[in-house]
GUZAFI-853205 format. One line per field, with one value per residue (C-alpha): x, y, z; residue in three letters. Coordinates in steps of 0.1 Angstrom, whole numbers. Layout:
east = X, ...
north = Y, ...
up = Z, ...
residuo = ALA, ...
//
This chain:
east = 1239, 1266, 1288, 1328, 1350, 1362, 1330, 1324, 1354, 1341, 1315, 1324, 1295, 1273, 1239, 1252, 1244, 1213, 1208, 1218, 1200, 1226, 1220, 1177, 1186, 1212, 1215, 1219, 1229, 1199, 1173, 1193, 1212, 1180, 1156, 1175, 1196, 1176, 1149, 1166, 1193, 1168, 1139, 1138, 1117, 1098, 1115, 1110, 1122, 1123, 1128, 1155, 1147, 1143, 1166, 1147, 1156, 1156, 1131, 1152, 1162, 1195, 1209, 1244, 1240, 1268, 1254, 1269, 1268, 1274, 1296, 1312, 1349, 1353, 1385, 1367, 1370, 1335, 1312, 1277, 1280, 1294, 1261, 1240, 1255, 1250, 1214, 1200, 1220, 1195, 1167, 1141, 1151, 1191, 1182, 1165, 1191, 1218, 1197, 1197, 1234, 1250, 1241, 1212, 1202, 1210, 1178, 1174, 1145, 1107, 1079, 1077, 1064, 1087, 1106, 1075, 1097, 1117, 1089, 1066, 1094, 1093, 1058, 1052, 1085, 1064, 1098, 1105, 1070, 1078, 1099, 1087, 1112, 1145, 1125, 1113, 1145, 1163, 1147, 1169, 1203, 1235, 1263, 1289, 1308, 1350, 1359, 1395, 1422, 1431, 1389, 1401, 1430, 1408, 1379, 1409, 1422, 1384, 1368, 1381, 1376, 1337, 1331, 1348, 1319, 1294, 1302, 1293, 1338, 1343, 1315, 1316, 1332, 1362, 1366, 1357, 1393, 1413, 1393, 1408, 1443, 1439, 1423, 1442, 1475, 1452, 1436, 1468, 1483
north = 128, 109, 99, 108, 76, 75, 69, 38, 27, 2, -14, -34, -16, 13, -10, -19, 17, 15, -22, -7, 16, 44, 62, 71, 60, 37, 41, 4, -30, -46, -68, -96, -71, -62, -89, -116, -93, -64, -90, -112, -89, -60, -63, -32, -6, -9, -2, 2, 9, 43, 56, 85, 119, 139, 169, 198, 220, 195, 172, 134, 108, 92, 62, 42, 6, -23, -36, -63, -62, -83, -87, -113, -108, -106, -129, -159, -195, -201, -173, -193, -209, -173, -160, -189, -179, -141, -146, -163, -133, -109, -133, -126, -162, -145, -113, -129, -157, -126, -104, -127, -118, -83, -69, -54, -69, -48, -40, -25, -4, -9, -18, -44, -66, -76, -89, -108, -137, -103, -83, -111, -118, -84, -79, -110, -102, -95, -76, -47, -36, -19, -40, -26, 1, -17, -28, 11, 21, 4, 28, 56, 35, 40, 16, 24, -4, 3, -19, -21, -43, -8, -3, -8, 20, 46, 39, 43, 78, 92, 81, 105, 133, 123, 121, 162, 167, 148, 160, 200, 203, 213, 219, 197, 226, 223, 182, 174, 191, 171, 136, 141, 147, 114, 93, 104, 87, 59, 55, 52, 15
up = 1511, 1495, 1524, 1519, 1509, 1548, 1561, 1534, 1546, 1570, 1541, 1511, 1491, 1497, 1495, 1533, 1544, 1531, 1546, 1583, 1579, 1577, 1550, 1534, 1499, 1482, 1442, 1437, 1412, 1391, 1400, 1419, 1440, 1460, 1451, 1466, 1492, 1506, 1517, 1537, 1552, 1556, 1587, 1605, 1579, 1551, 1517, 1481, 1451, 1425, 1391, 1396, 1395, 1360, 1357, 1362, 1332, 1307, 1319, 1308, 1333, 1330, 1347, 1345, 1345, 1340, 1312, 1292, 1254, 1234, 1200, 1177, 1168, 1137, 1124, 1146, 1131, 1142, 1127, 1122, 1157, 1173, 1153, 1169, 1208, 1205, 1185, 1218, 1244, 1223, 1229, 1255, 1270, 1267, 1287, 1314, 1315, 1318, 1340, 1370, 1375, 1385, 1351, 1330, 1300, 1267, 1254, 1223, 1225, 1226, 1243, 1268, 1255, 1229, 1261, 1282, 1297, 1316, 1315, 1335, 1364, 1369, 1372, 1394, 1421, 1456, 1465, 1461, 1453, 1420, 1402, 1372, 1380, 1367, 1335, 1328, 1333, 1304, 1288, 1295, 1310, 1292, 1303, 1324, 1313, 1304, 1280, 1283, 1308, 1329, 1337, 1379, 1369, 1353, 1375, 1408, 1391, 1382, 1418, 1441, 1412, 1414, 1451, 1450, 1424, 1443, 1480, 1457, 1468, 1431, 1398, 1371, 1352, 1376, 1381, 1339, 1325, 1356, 1350, 1319, 1326, 1347, 1321, 1290, 1297, 1313, 1273, 1259, 1273
residuo = VAL, LEU, PRO, PRO, THR, GLU, VAL, LEU, GLN, PRO, TYR, PRO, VAL, PRO, ALA, PHE, MET, PHE, ILE, ASP, ASN, LYS, VAL, ALA, MET, SER, ILE, ASP, HIS, TRP, VAL, PRO, VAL, VAL, SER, SER, LEU, TYR, PRO, GLY, MET, ILE, LYS, ASN, PHE, GLN, TRP, ASP, VAL, ALA, PRO, LEU, PRO, LYS, ASN, PRO, ARG, THR, GLY, LEU, ARG, ILE, THR, SER, SER, SER, ASN, TRP, ALA, THR, ALA, ILE, PHE, ALA, LYS, THR, LYS, TYR, PRO, GLU, GLU, ALA, TYR, LYS, ILE, TRP, HIS, TRP, MET, ASN, SER, ASP, GLU, GLY, MET, TYR, ALA, ARG, SER, LEU, GLY, MET, ALA, GLY, PRO, MET, MET, PRO, SER, GLY, PRO, ALA, ASP, LYS, TRP, PRO, MET, LEU, THR, LYS, ALA, LEU, GLN, GLU, MET, LYS, THR, PRO, ALA, ASN, ALA, LYS, VAL, PHE, LEU, ASP, ALA, LEU, ALA, TYR, SER, ARG, SER, ASP, ILE, VAL, PRO, ARG, ALA, ASN, ALA, GLN, GLU, ILE, PHE, GLY, ALA, MET, ASN, PRO, LEU, LEU, GLU, GLU, LEU, TRP, LEU, GLY, ARG, LYS, THR, ALA, ALA, GLU, VAL, ALA, PRO, LEU, ILE, LYS, ALA, ALA, VAL, ASP, PRO, LEU, MET, LYS, LYS
//
């Protein structure tokens, strides 16, 4: 179901295994990767996007997203200018512009009609056919950004342990304390 690290080694990112028709599914980045990379590279099979499944016990659906929150430094020398930029970045136009990058926009809860530019852009996409899934996913997305200078080191410590979980070699109860032990010292740096 999830290729181990040694199988993934020849691929710069797991998505290329999907593009090469080596795996049946791939959980991938926001719209630009799927809407621009996939159509140009996938020629040998039909593909589309779908929402992640709901937890059978809780009925909840959740996904991580590389969302980029915006904030203003409390001691900025230019609070009015910073506010104007922040306000634009969190407007429909700003969210649309930010969504064209690798990260999904950070959007407050609310109906899609609050975000007409972004909603229209996703609804007008021809490939994938069900691109609206990306907009719907914003309601249950949680940021996976670790806002720390040593974030790569933190993920480097967690990923091998998480792989044990994903591959079914260890349970979440076994992996969680190992991740805590590996990450706690890094959080103090």
